[in-house]
Backbone atoms as SQL, in Angstrom:
CREATE TABLE atoms (id INTEGER PRIMARY KEY, chain TEXT, resi INTEGER, resn TEXT, atom TEXT, x REAL, y REAL, z REAL);
INSERT INTO atoms VALUES
  (1, 'A', 1, 'MET', 'N', -67.390, -114.604, 29.518),
  (2, 'A', 1, 'MET', 'CA', -67.136, -115.481, 30.456),
  (3, 'A', 1, 'MET', 'C', -68.381, -115.301, 31.307),
  (4, 'A', 2, 'VAL', 'N', -69.247, -114.826, 31.522),
  (5, 'A', 2, 'VAL', 'CA', -70.585, -115.307, 32.409),
  (6, 'A', 2, 'VAL', 'C', -71.551, -115.385, 31.435),
  (7, 'A', 3, 'LYS', 'N', -71.607, -115.089, 30.565),
  (8, 'A', 3, 'LYS', 'CA', -72.476, -115.513, 29.538),
  (9, 'A', 3, 'LYS', 'C', -72.348, -117.333, 29.057),
  (10, 'A', 4, 'GLY', 'N', -70.467, -116.856, 28.796),
  (11, 'A', 4, 'GLY', 'CA', -70.761, -118.547, 28.704),
  (12, 'A', 4, 'GLY', 'C', -71.136, -119.297, 29.695),
  (13, 'A', 5, 'ASN', 'N', -70.717, -119.163, 30.780),
  (14, 'A', 5, 'ASN', 'CA', -70.478, -120.339, 31.856),
  (15, 'A', 5, 'ASN', 'C', -72.390, -120.695, 32.259),
  (16, 'A', 6, 'LEU', 'N', -73.076, -119.558, 31.669),
  (17, 'A', 6, 'LEU', 'CA', -74.665, -119.427, 31.779),
  (18, 'A', 6, 'LEU', 'C', -75.265, -119.930, 31.084),
  (19, 'A', 7, 'SER', 'N', -74.234, -120.034, 29.727),
  (20, 'A', 7, 'SER', 'CA', -74.982, -121.440, 28.882),
  (21, 'A', 7, 'SER', 'C', -74.870, -122.426, 29.135),
  (22, 'A', 8, 'LEU', 'N', -73.460, -122.936, 29.774),
  (23, 'A', 8, 'LEU', 'CA', -73.478, -124.023, 30.290),
  (24, 'A', 8, 'LEU', 'C', -74.261, -124.946, 31.530),
  (25, 'A', 9, 'VAL', 'N', -74.744, -124.009, 32.300),
  (26, 'A', 9, 'VAL', 'CA', -75.336, -123.901, 33.200),
  (27, 'A', 9, 'VAL', 'C', -76.359, -124.747, 33.147),
  (28, 'A', 10, 'PHE', 'N', -77.206, -123.767, 31.766),
  (29, 'A', 10, 'PHE', 'CA', -78.521, -124.161, 31.637),
  (30, 'A', 10, 'PHE', 'C', -78.860, -125.621, 31.088),
  (31, 'A', 11, 'ALA', 'N', -77.631, -125.454, 30.220),
  (32, 'A', 11, 'ALA', 'CA', -77.123, -127.088, 29.661),
  (33, 'A', 11, 'ALA', 'C', -77.203, -128.241, 30.528),
  (34, 'A', 12, 'GLU', 'N', -76.489, -127.821, 32.200),
  (35, 'A', 12, 'GLU', 'CA', -76.758, -129.063, 32.896),
  (36, 'A', 12, 'GLU', 'C', -78.077, -129.274, 33.341),
  (37, 'A', 13, 'LEU', 'N', -78.963, -127.912, 33.263),
  (38, 'A', 13, 'LEU', 'CA', -80.359, -128.627, 33.690),
  (39, 'A', 13, 'LEU', 'C', -81.146, -128.914, 32.953),
  (40, 'A', 14, 'GLY', 'N', -80.481, -129.781, 31.527),
  (41, 'A', 14, 'GLY', 'CA', -81.518, -129.857, 30.456),
  (42, 'A', 14, 'GLY', 'C', -82.370, -128.642, 29.976),
  (43, 'A', 15, 'LEU', 'N', -82.119, -127.591, 29.772),
  (44, 'A', 15, 'LEU', 'CA', -82.438, -126.347, 29.491),
  (45, 'A', 15, 'LEU', 'C', -81.952, -126.060, 28.053),
  (46, 'A', 16, 'TYR', 'N', -81.889, -127.096, 27.000),
  (47, 'A', 16, 'TYR', 'CA', -80.881, -126.450, 25.887),
  (48, 'A', 16, 'TYR', 'C', -81.231, -125.411, 25.760),
  (49, 'A', 17, 'ARG', 'N', -82.507, -125.337, 25.112),
  (50, 'A', 17, 'ARG', 'CA', -83.393, -124.013, 24.533),
  (51, 'A', 17, 'ARG', 'C', -82.682, -122.864, 24.768),
  (52, 'A', 18, 'HIS', 'N', -82.773, -122.976, 26.381),
  (53, 'A', 18, 'HIS', 'CA', -82.389, -121.155, 26.986),
  (54, 'A', 18, 'HIS', 'C', -80.613, -121.543, 26.522),
  (55, 'A', 19, 'ALA', 'N', -79.496, -122.349, 26.725),
  (56, 'A', 19, 'ALA', 'CA', -78.479, -122.513, 26.603),
  (57, 'A', 19, 'ALA', 'C', -77.922, -122.165, 25.426),
  (58, 'A', 20, 'CYS', 'N', -78.364, -122.658, 24.029),
  (59, 'A', 20, 'CYS', 'CA', -78.716, -122.551, 22.902),
  (60, 'A', 20, 'CYS', 'C', -78.826, -120.782, 22.662),
  (61, 'A', 21, 'ARG', 'N', -79.957, -120.112, 22.873),
  (62, 'A', 21, 'ARG', 'CA', -80.069, -118.629, 22.892),
  (63, 'A', 21, 'ARG', 'C', -79.044, -118.307, 23.473),
  (64, 'A', 22, 'ILE', 'N', -78.121, -118.270, 24.673),
  (65, 'A', 22, 'ILE', 'CA', -77.707, -116.964, 25.121),
  (66, 'A', 22, 'ILE', 'C', -76.246, -117.440, 24.772),
  (67, 'A', 23, 'GLY', 'N', -76.012, -119.124, 24.354),
  (68, 'A', 23, 'GLY', 'CA', -74.694, -119.700, 22.944),
  (69, 'A', 23, 'GLY', 'C', -74.684, -118.555, 22.283),
  (70, 'A', 24, 'GLU', 'N', -75.742, -118.161, 21.665),
  (71, 'A', 24, 'GLU', 'CA', -75.518, -117.741, 20.302),
  (72, 'A', 24, 'GLU', 'C', -75.161, -116.091, 20.272),
  (73, 'A', 25, 'GLU', 'N', -75.750, -115.747, 21.361),
  (74, 'A', 25, 'GLU', 'CA', -74.815, -114.747, 22.354),
  (75, 'A', 25, 'GLU', 'C', -73.805, -114.375, 22.496),
  (76, 'A', 26, 'VAL', 'N', -72.969, -115.070, 23.002),
  (77, 'A', 26, 'VAL', 'CA', -71.953, -115.456, 22.880),
  (78, 'A', 26, 'VAL', 'C', -70.925, -115.565, 22.602),
  (79, 'A', 27, 'VAL', 'N', -71.591, -116.427, 21.102),
  (80, 'A', 27, 'VAL', 'CA', -70.835, -116.616, 19.708),
  (81, 'A', 27, 'VAL', 'C', -70.280, -115.486, 19.179),
  (82, 'A', 28, 'VAL', 'N', -71.482, -114.432, 19.062),
  (83, 'A', 28, 'VAL', 'CA', -71.266, -112.944, 18.506),
  (84, 'A', 28, 'VAL', 'C', -70.234, -111.940, 19.293),
  (85, 'A', 29, 'LEU', 'N', -70.403, -112.158, 20.927),
  (86, 'A', 29, 'LEU', 'CA', -69.471, -111.708, 21.362),
  (87, 'A', 29, 'LEU', 'C', -67.734, -112.037, 21.087),
  (88, 'A', 30, 'CYS', 'N', -67.496, -113.562, 21.035),
  (89, 'A', 30, 'CYS', 'CA', -66.914, -114.038, 20.721),
  (90, 'A', 30, 'CYS', 'C', -65.898, -113.675, 19.143),
  (91, 'A', 31, 'ALA', 'N', -67.011, -113.287, 18.634),
  (92, 'A', 31, 'ALA', 'CA', -66.493, -113.510, 16.630),
  (93, 'A', 31, 'ALA', 'C', -65.929, -111.721, 17.169),
  (94, 'A', 32, 'ARG', 'N', -67.127, -111.200, 17.502),
  (95, 'A', 32, 'ARG', 'CA', -65.978, -109.329, 17.920),
  (96, 'A', 32, 'ARG', 'C', -65.003, -109.011, 18.738),
  (97, 'A', 33, 'MET', 'N', -64.794, -110.127, 19.538),
  (98, 'A', 33, 'MET', 'CA', -63.309, -109.922, 19.721),
  (99, 'A', 33, 'MET', 'C', -62.141, -110.422, 19.389),
  (100, 'A', 34, 'GLY', 'N', -62.427, -111.596, 18.714),
  (101, 'A', 34, 'GLY', 'CA', -61.494, -112.344, 17.646),
  (102, 'A', 34, 'GLY', 'C', -61.098, -113.263, 19.169),
  (103, 'A', 35, 'ALA', 'N', -61.943, -113.838, 19.802),
  (104, 'A', 35, 'ALA', 'CA', -61.551, -115.017, 20.460),
  (105, 'A', 35, 'ALA', 'C', -62.130, -116.019, 19.663),
  (106, 'A', 36, 'ARG', 'N', -61.064, -116.405, 19.098),
  (107, 'A', 36, 'ARG', 'CA', -61.523, -117.748, 18.017),
  (108, 'A', 36, 'ARG', 'C', -61.516, -119.237, 18.881),
  (109, 'A', 37, 'ARG', 'N', -60.714, -119.519, 19.595),
  (110, 'A', 37, 'ARG', 'CA', -60.690, -120.569, 20.442),
  (111, 'A', 37, 'ARG', 'C', -62.268, -120.513, 21.239),
  (112, 'A', 38, 'HIS', 'N', -62.345, -119.484, 22.233),
  (113, 'A', 38, 'HIS', 'CA', -63.736, -119.887, 22.756),
  (114, 'A', 38, 'HIS', 'C', -64.984, -119.810, 22.225),
  (115, 'A', 39, 'LEU', 'N', -64.759, -118.926, 20.665),
  (116, 'A', 39, 'LEU', 'CA', -65.816, -119.525, 19.559),
  (117, 'A', 39, 'LEU', 'C', -65.969, -120.710, 19.496),
  (118, 'A', 40, 'ALA', 'N', -65.213, -121.584, 18.664),
  (119, 'A', 40, 'ALA', 'CA', -65.318, -123.150, 18.589),
  (120, 'A', 40, 'ALA', 'C', -65.662, -123.667, 19.702),
  (121, 'A', 41, 'LEU', 'N', -65.393, -123.516, 20.733),
  (122, 'A', 41, 'LEU', 'CA', -65.231, -123.938, 22.355),
  (123, 'A', 41, 'LEU', 'C', -67.234, -123.583, 21.976),
  (124, 'A', 42, 'GLN', 'N', -67.717, -122.309, 21.784),
  (125, 'A', 42, 'GLN', 'CA', -69.043, -122.629, 22.323),
  (126, 'A', 42, 'GLN', 'C', -69.783, -123.538, 20.951),
  (127, 'A', 43, 'LEU', 'N', -69.460, -122.947, 19.625),
  (128, 'A', 43, 'LEU', 'CA', -69.961, -123.776, 18.848),
  (129, 'A', 43, 'LEU', 'C', -70.317, -124.842, 18.995),
  (130, 'A', 44, 'GLY', 'N', -69.525, -125.721, 19.344),
  (131, 'A', 44, 'GLY', 'CA', -69.187, -127.169, 19.834),
  (132, 'A', 44, 'GLY', 'C', -70.472, -127.070, 20.776),
  (133, 'A', 45, 'GLY', 'N', -70.547, -126.597, 21.605),
  (134, 'A', 45, 'GLY', 'CA', -71.604, -126.495, 22.935),
  (135, 'A', 45, 'GLY', 'C', -72.820, -126.530, 22.393),
  (136, 'A', 46, 'ILE', 'N', -72.836, -125.312, 21.688),
  (137, 'A', 46, 'ILE', 'CA', -74.086, -125.571, 20.381),
  (138, 'A', 46, 'ILE', 'C', -74.976, -126.256, 19.935),
  (139, 'A', 47, 'LEU', 'N', -73.570, -126.967, 19.078),
  (140, 'A', 47, 'LEU', 'CA', -73.562, -127.985, 18.610),
  (141, 'A', 47, 'LEU', 'C', -74.426, -129.131, 18.848),
  (142, 'A', 48, 'THR', 'N', -74.022, -129.140, 19.952),
  (143, 'A', 48, 'THR', 'CA', -74.098, -130.715, 21.180),
  (144, 'A', 48, 'THR', 'C', -75.181, -130.393, 21.937),
  (145, 'A', 49, 'TRP', 'N', -75.737, -129.381, 21.653),
  (146, 'A', 49, 'TRP', 'CA', -77.167, -129.319, 22.484),
  (147, 'A', 49, 'TRP', 'C', -78.600, -129.255, 21.291),
  (148, 'A', 50, 'LYS', 'N', -78.006, -128.498, 20.151),
  (149, 'A', 50, 'LYS', 'CA', -79.016, -129.100, 19.141),
  (150, 'A', 50, 'LYS', 'C', -79.512, -130.309, 18.696),
  (151, 'A', 51, 'ILE', 'N', -78.142, -131.619, 18.987),
  (152, 'A', 51, 'ILE', 'CA', -78.035, -132.606, 18.646),
  (153, 'A', 51, 'ILE', 'C', -78.936, -133.033, 19.444),
  (154, 'A', 52, 'ALA', 'N', -78.624, -133.236, 21.348),
  (155, 'A', 52, 'ALA', 'CA', -79.408, -133.301, 22.158),
  (156, 'A', 52, 'ALA', 'C', -81.176, -132.739, 22.039),
  (157, 'A', 53, 'LEU', 'N', -81.529, -131.607, 21.384),
  (158, 'A', 53, 'LEU', 'CA', -82.593, -131.340, 21.000),
  (159, 'A', 53, 'LEU', 'C', -83.393, -131.920, 19.900),
  (160, 'A', 54, 'GLY', 'N', -82.294, -132.532, 19.110),
  (161, 'A', 54, 'GLY', 'CA', -83.272, -133.447, 18.093),
  (162, 'A', 54, 'GLY', 'C', -83.521, -132.562, 16.825),
  (163, 'A', 55, 'GLU', 'N', -82.379, -131.281, 17.022),
  (164, 'A', 55, 'GLU', 'CA', -82.398, -130.327, 15.612),
  (165, 'A', 55, 'GLU', 'C', -81.544, -130.747, 15.035),
  (166, 'A', 56, 'LEU', 'N', -81.624, -131.749, 14.053),
  (167, 'A', 56, 'LEU', 'CA', -80.105, -132.193, 13.343),
  (168, 'A', 56, 'LEU', 'C', -79.843, -130.954, 12.554),
  (169, 'A', 57, 'ASP', 'N', -81.087, -130.718, 11.450),
  (170, 'A', 57, 'ASP', 'CA', -80.885, -129.823, 10.044),
  (171, 'A', 57, 'ASP', 'C', -80.196, -128.745, 10.516),
  (172, 'A', 58, 'SER', 'N', -80.547, -127.860, 11.845),
  (173, 'A', 58, 'SER', 'CA', -79.925, -126.549, 12.463),
  (174, 'A', 58, 'SER', 'C', -78.237, -127.017, 12.716),
  (175, 'A', 59, 'ALA', 'N', -77.968, -127.902, 13.429),
  (176, 'A', 59, 'ALA', 'CA', -77.024, -128.544, 13.945),
  (177, 'A', 59, 'ALA', 'C', -75.693, -128.926, 12.257),
  (178, 'A', 60, 'ARG', 'N', -76.481, -129.211, 11.163),
  (179, 'A', 60, 'ARG', 'CA', -75.675, -129.634, 9.800),
  (180, 'A', 60, 'ARG', 'C', -75.521, -127.782, 9.145),
  (181, 'A', 61, 'ALA', 'N', -76.743, -127.418, 9.696),
  (182, 'A', 61, 'ALA', 'CA', -76.168, -125.580, 8.652),
  (183, 'A', 61, 'ALA', 'C', -75.226, -125.155, 9.270),
  (184, 'A', 62, 'ARG', 'N', -74.654, -124.963, 10.789),
  (185, 'A', 62, 'ARG', 'CA', -74.081, -124.381, 11.540),
  (186, 'A', 62, 'ARG', 'C', -72.433, -125.524, 11.408),
  (187, 'A', 63, 'TRP', 'N', -72.687, -126.590, 11.027),
  (188, 'A', 63, 'TRP', 'CA', -71.486, -127.534, 10.842),
  (189, 'A', 63, 'TRP', 'C', -70.098, -126.997, 10.353),
  (190, 'A', 64, 'PRO', 'N', -70.624, -126.590, 8.881),
  (191, 'A', 64, 'PRO', 'CA', -69.369, -126.214, 7.914),
  (192, 'A', 64, 'PRO', 'C', -68.648, -124.978, 8.751),
  (193, 'A', 65, 'GLU', 'N', -69.588, -123.863, 9.266),
  (194, 'A', 65, 'GLU', 'CA', -68.764, -122.516, 10.164),
  (195, 'A', 65, 'GLU', 'C', -67.820, -123.519, 11.120),
  (196, 'A', 66, 'TYR', 'N', -68.194, -124.475, 12.055),
  (197, 'A', 66, 'TYR', 'CA', -67.925, -124.539, 13.347),
  (198, 'A', 66, 'TYR', 'C', -66.540, -125.545, 12.450),
  (199, 'A', 67, 'ASP', 'N', -66.732, -126.304, 11.224),
  (200, 'A', 67, 'ASP', 'CA', -65.481, -127.384, 11.236),
  (201, 'A', 67, 'ASP', 'C', -64.416, -126.384, 10.863),
  (202, 'A', 68, 'ALA', 'N', -64.444, -125.308, 9.944),
  (203, 'A', 68, 'ALA', 'CA', -63.563, -124.335, 8.834),
  (204, 'A', 68, 'ALA', 'C', -62.718, -124.208, 10.455),
  (205, 'A', 69, 'LEU', 'N', -63.751, -123.564, 11.408),
  (206, 'A', 69, 'LEU', 'CA', -63.034, -122.739, 12.346),
  (207, 'A', 69, 'LEU', 'C', -62.320, -123.470, 13.168),
  (208, 'A', 70, 'VAL', 'N', -62.105, -125.138, 13.453),
  (209, 'A', 70, 'VAL', 'CA', -61.449, -125.721, 13.875),
  (210, 'A', 70, 'VAL', 'C', -60.079, -126.457, 13.484),
  (211, 'A', 71, 'THR', 'N', -60.601, -126.551, 11.993),
  (212, 'A', 71, 'THR', 'CA', -59.349, -126.625, 10.955),
  (213, 'A', 71, 'THR', 'C', -58.461, -125.731, 10.931),
  (214, 'A', 72, 'THR', 'N', -58.593, -124.287, 11.212),
  (215, 'A', 72, 'THR', 'CA', -57.926, -123.146, 11.101),
  (216, 'A', 72, 'THR', 'C', -56.843, -123.103, 12.609),
  (217, 'A', 73, 'LEU', 'N', -57.648, -123.519, 13.340),
  (218, 'A', 73, 'LEU', 'CA', -57.395, -123.583, 14.914),
  (219, 'A', 73, 'LEU', 'C', -56.378, -124.500, 14.835),
  (220, 'A', 74, 'ALA', 'N', -56.577, -126.271, 14.574),
  (221, 'A', 74, 'ALA', 'CA', -55.089, -126.644, 14.732),
  (222, 'A', 74, 'ALA', 'C', -54.829, -126.387, 16.168),
  (223, 'A', 75, 'GLU', 'N', -55.816, -126.929, 16.934),
  (224, 'A', 75, 'GLU', 'CA', -55.562, -126.870, 18.287),
  (225, 'A', 75, 'GLU', 'C', -56.460, -128.482, 18.771),
  (226, 'A', 76, 'PRO', 'N', -55.793, -129.220, 19.770),
  (227, 'A', 76, 'PRO', 'CA', -55.978, -130.115, 20.365),
  (228, 'A', 76, 'PRO', 'C', -57.066, -130.418, 20.917),
  (229, 'A', 77, 'GLN', 'N', -57.270, -129.372, 22.029),
  (230, 'A', 77, 'GLN', 'CA', -58.867, -129.637, 22.521),
  (231, 'A', 77, 'GLN', 'C', -60.171, -129.403, 21.798),
  (232, 'A', 78, 'THR', 'N', -60.342, -128.698, 20.673),
  (233, 'A', 78, 'THR', 'CA', -61.114, -128.381, 19.759),
  (234, 'A', 78, 'THR', 'C', -61.548, -129.296, 18.981),
  (235, 'A', 79, 'GLN', 'N', -60.174, -130.134, 18.206),
  (236, 'A', 79, 'GLN', 'CA', -60.121, -131.044, 17.500),
  (237, 'A', 79, 'GLN', 'C', -60.620, -132.341, 17.778),
  (238, 'A', 80, 'ASN', 'N', -60.424, -132.541, 18.930),
  (239, 'A', 80, 'ASN', 'CA', -61.087, -133.670, 19.973),
  (240, 'A', 80, 'ASN', 'C', -62.592, -133.286, 20.039),
  (241, 'A', 81, 'LEU', 'N', -63.143, -132.707, 20.201),
  (242, 'A', 81, 'LEU', 'CA', -64.216, -132.287, 20.577),
  (243, 'A', 81, 'LEU', 'C', -64.730, -132.275, 19.544),
  (244, 'A', 82, 'ARG', 'N', -64.641, -132.150, 18.040),
  (245, 'A', 82, 'ARG', 'CA', -64.634, -132.271, 16.619),
  (246, 'A', 82, 'ARG', 'C', -65.344, -133.359, 16.849),
  (247, 'A', 83, 'VAL', 'N', -63.970, -134.619, 17.108),
  (248, 'A', 83, 'VAL', 'CA', -64.534, -135.930, 16.807),
  (249, 'A', 83, 'VAL', 'C', -65.221, -136.502, 17.237),
  (250, 'A', 84, 'LEU', 'N', -65.842, -135.740, 18.544),
  (251, 'A', 84, 'LEU', 'CA', -66.808, -136.402, 19.544),
  (252, 'A', 84, 'LEU', 'C', -68.227, -136.015, 18.556),
  (253, 'A', 85, 'LEU', 'N', -68.269, -134.534, 18.180),
  (254, 'A', 85, 'LEU', 'CA', -68.895, -134.525, 17.557),
  (255, 'A', 85, 'LEU', 'C', -69.375, -134.944, 16.418),
  (256, 'A', 86, 'THR', 'N', -68.393, -135.426, 15.618),
  (257, 'A', 86, 'THR', 'CA', -69.105, -135.706, 14.542),
  (258, 'A', 86, 'THR', 'C', -69.787, -137.273, 14.699),
  (259, 'A', 87, 'SER', 'N', -69.425, -137.886, 15.140),
  (260, 'A', 87, 'SER', 'CA', -69.658, -138.952, 16.187),
  (261, 'A', 87, 'SER', 'C', -71.096, -139.112, 16.084),
  (262, 'A', 88, 'ALA', 'N', -71.326, -138.318, 17.342),
  (263, 'A', 88, 'ALA', 'CA', -72.667, -137.868, 18.460),
  (264, 'A', 88, 'ALA', 'C', -73.665, -137.392, 16.582),
  (265, 'A', 89, 'LEU', 'N', -73.247, -136.214, 15.763),
  (266, 'A', 89, 'LEU', 'CA', -73.850, -135.865, 14.827),
  (267, 'A', 89, 'LEU', 'C', -74.602, -137.261, 13.545),
  (268, 'A', 90, 'ALA', 'N', -73.963, -137.843, 13.602),
  (269, 'A', 90, 'ALA', 'CA', -73.468, -138.877, 12.868),
  (270, 'A', 90, 'ALA', 'C', -74.939, -140.188, 12.800),
  (271, 'A', 91, 'LEU', 'N', -74.380, -140.806, 14.469),
  (272, 'A', 91, 'LEU', 'CA', -75.445, -141.328, 15.197),
  (273, 'A', 91, 'LEU', 'C', -76.753, -140.937, 15.676),
  (274, 'A', 92, 'ALA', 'N', -77.025, -139.217, 15.776),
  (275, 'A', 92, 'ALA', 'CA', -78.285, -139.326, 15.576),
  (276, 'A', 92, 'ALA', 'C', -79.039, -138.804, 14.258),
  (277, 'A', 93, 'VAL', 'N', -78.467, -138.439, 12.974),
  (278, 'A', 93, 'VAL', 'CA', -79.079, -138.747, 11.922),
  (279, 'A', 93, 'VAL', 'C', -79.307, -140.182, 11.657),
  (280, 'A', 94, 'THR', 'N', -78.162, -141.387, 11.787),
  (281, 'A', 94, 'THR', 'CA', -78.543, -142.719, 11.623),
  (282, 'A', 94, 'THR', 'C', -80.115, -143.181, 12.469),
  (283, 'A', 95, 'VAL', 'N', -79.997, -142.693, 13.689),
  (284, 'A', 95, 'VAL', 'CA', -81.449, -143.207, 14.785),
  (285, 'A', 95, 'VAL', 'C', -82.560, -142.717, 13.927),
  (286, 'A', 96, 'THR', 'N', -82.143, -141.233, 13.684),
  (287, 'A', 96, 'THR', 'CA', -83.566, -140.583, 13.402),
  (288, 'A', 96, 'THR', 'C', -83.905, -141.107, 11.726),
  (289, 'A', 97, 'SER', 'N', -82.923, -141.773, 10.862),
  (290, 'A', 97, 'SER', 'CA', -83.430, -141.945, 9.717),
  (291, 'A', 97, 'SER', 'C', -83.865, -143.430, 10.228),
  (292, 'A', 98, 'GLN', 'N', -83.796, -144.373, 10.586),
  (293, 'A', 98, 'GLN', 'CA', -84.204, -144.952, 10.735),
  (294, 'A', 98, 'GLN', 'C', -85.267, -145.268, 11.704),
  (295, 'A', 99, 'ILE', 'N', -85.988, -144.757, 12.311),
  (296, 'A', 99, 'ILE', 'CA', -86.881, -144.487, 13.299),
  (297, 'A', 99, 'ILE', 'C', -87.984, -143.951, 11.998),
  (298, 'A', 100, 'GLU', 'N', -87.620, -142.941, 11.164),
  (299, 'A', 100, 'GLU', 'CA', -88.753, -142.315, 10.039),
  (300, 'A', 100, 'GLU', 'C', -89.164, -143.705, 9.370),
  (301, 'A', 101, 'THR', 'N', -88.411, -144.307, 8.996),
  (302, 'A', 101, 'THR', 'CA', -88.581, -145.597, 8.218),
  (303, 'A', 101, 'THR', 'C', -88.988, -146.508, 8.311),
  (304, 'A', 102, 'LYS', 'N', -89.323, -146.545, 10.066),
  (305, 'A', 102, 'LYS', 'CA', -90.355, -147.829, 10.415),
  (306, 'A', 102, 'LYS', 'C', -91.696, -147.243, 10.424);
């Protein structure tokens, strides 16, 4: 819990790389404990921060794991977050491709 909160604090400060690094540690811990809801929430955070950093390939690579977990959980909070992240990722990809073509 402490590491998860620490990753959130780093993200609030705009230190997304630090948030991702600590978030990845939390993902490992959640997986070991079988804390699947927390795992989904932490993965959602990491995806959010990767999108903010413009690391879209990395976010897309993690997406199948996240999507499968959220589908398995069938829980409203994580499903709503997935909808937001789907939109954010699609928008970021669209904007990036438009910038690259100009």
